[in-house]
C-alpha positions as a Python dict, from the first residue, in 0.01 Angstrom:
ca = {
    (1, 'M'): (0, 0, 0),
    (2, 'E'): (13, -352, -121),
    (3, 'A'): (176, -411, -462),
    (4, 'T'): (-62, -578, -698),
    (5, 'E'): (-11, -696, -1048),
    (6, 'D'): (-196, -393, -1185),
    (7, 'S'): (20, -142, -998),
    (8, 'A'): (336, -317, -1118),
    (9, 'D'): (218, -286, -1476),
    (10, 'R'): (160, 87, -1434),
    (11, 'C'): (506, 141, -1287),
    (12, 'T'): (706, -31, -1558),
    (13, 'P'): (935, 213, -1739),
    (14, 'I'): (847, 311, -2092),
    (15, 'A'): (1093, 192, -2354),
    (16, 'R'): (1308, 475, -2481),
    (17, 'V'): (1282, 555, -2849),
    (18, 'S'): (1575, 712, -3028),
    (19, 'Y'): (1550, 1050, -3201),
    (20, 'T'): (1579, 887, -3544),
    (21, 'D'): (1300, 642, -3465),
    (22, 'Q'): (1078, 929, -3352),
    (23, 'N'): (1143, 1109, -3682),
    (24, 'R'): (1052, 798, -3879),
    (25, 'Q'): (731, 756, -3684),
    (26, 'R'): (634, 1115, -3756),
    (27, 'G'): (731, 1092, -4122),
    (28, 'Q'): (1009, 1349, -4088),
    (29, 'I'): (1343, 1340, -4266),
    (30, 'D'): (1658, 1305, -4059),
    (31, 'G'): (1889, 1607, -4080),
    (32, 'Q'): (2186, 1391, -4180),
    (33, 'Y'): (2010, 1290, -4501),
    (34, 'V'): (1942, 1653, -4591),
    (35, 'L'): (2305, 1748, -4528),
    (36, 'G'): (2429, 1446, -4726),
    (37, 'A'): (2206, 1530, -5022),
    (38, 'F'): (2323, 1893, -5015),
    (39, 'I'): (2689, 1785, -5019),
    (40, 'A'): (2621, 1533, -5297),
    (41, 'V'): (2467, 1806, -5514),
    (42, 'I'): (2762, 2036, -5448),
    (43, 'L'): (3008, 1762, -5549),
    (44, 'A'): (2806, 1628, -5843),
    (45, 'S'): (2762, 1963, -6016),
    (46, 'P'): (3130, 2018, -6107),
    (47, 'L'): (3169, 1652, -6200),
    (48, 'A'): (2872, 1672, -6436),
    (49, 'T'): (3012, 1991, -6587),
    (50, 'A'): (3350, 1822, -6638),
    (51, 'A'): (3186, 1522, -6804),
    (52, 'V'): (2985, 1744, -7040),
    (53, 'E'): (3293, 1949, -7132),
    (54, 'M'): (3503, 1636, -7195),
    (55, 'Q'): (3227, 1483, -7405),
    (56, 'H'): (3191, 1803, -7607),
    (57, 'H'): (3563, 1832, -7681),
    (58, 'L'): (3612, 1461, -7748),
    (59, 'S'): (3319, 1446, -7989),
    (60, 'A'): (3472, 1735, -8186),
    (61, 'V'): (3771, 1512, -8264),
    (62, 'T'): (3714, 1312, -8582),
    (63, 'G'): (3822, 985, -8419),
    (64, 'F'): (3539, 984, -8163),
    (65, 'S'): (3168, 951, -8219),
    (66, 'W'): (2930, 1122, -7976),
    (67, 'L'): (2859, 786, -7811),
    (68, 'S'): (3222, 688, -7759),
    (69, 'A'): (3301, 1039, -7634),
    (70, 'T'): (3014, 1017, -7384),
    (71, 'L'): (3125, 676, -7259),
    (72, 'L'): (3487, 785, -7227),
    (73, 'A'): (3394, 1104, -7041),
    (74, 'G'): (3171, 903, -6806),
    (75, 'L'): (3449, 656, -6737),
    (76, 'I'): (3698, 934, -6663),
    (77, 'V'): (3456, 1094, -6416),
    (78, 'A'): (3387, 753, -6257),
    (79, 'V'): (3760, 698, -6210),
    (80, 'M'): (3794, 1043, -6051),
    (81, 'V'): (3509, 967, -5808),
    (82, 'A'): (3652, 623, -5725),
    (83, 'A'): (3995, 773, -5658),
    (84, 'A'): (3842, 1037, -5430),
    (85, 'L'): (3636, 782, -5238),
    (86, 'E'): (3924, 538, -5200),
    (87, 'E'): (4069, 747, -4917),
    (88, 'V'): (3741, 747, -4724),
}
């Protein structure tokens, strides 16, 4: 059989598409994002609880207003997160 231009076009290999690209084309969510979100919720819950508790106890002190207590508690939690992520 003689090779023609048409037969060569039919025999060209199809470009491979990665698993992640296939998921994007189908509108599916990659499993790594689901796992990452689950871990973020697990880590954020105790940090949010700690911030609320610190804000509650600091605002009970006469030297702190509710706003300054909230800002201070948020900064303390931010420092804890930054210290934890520094090792990563």
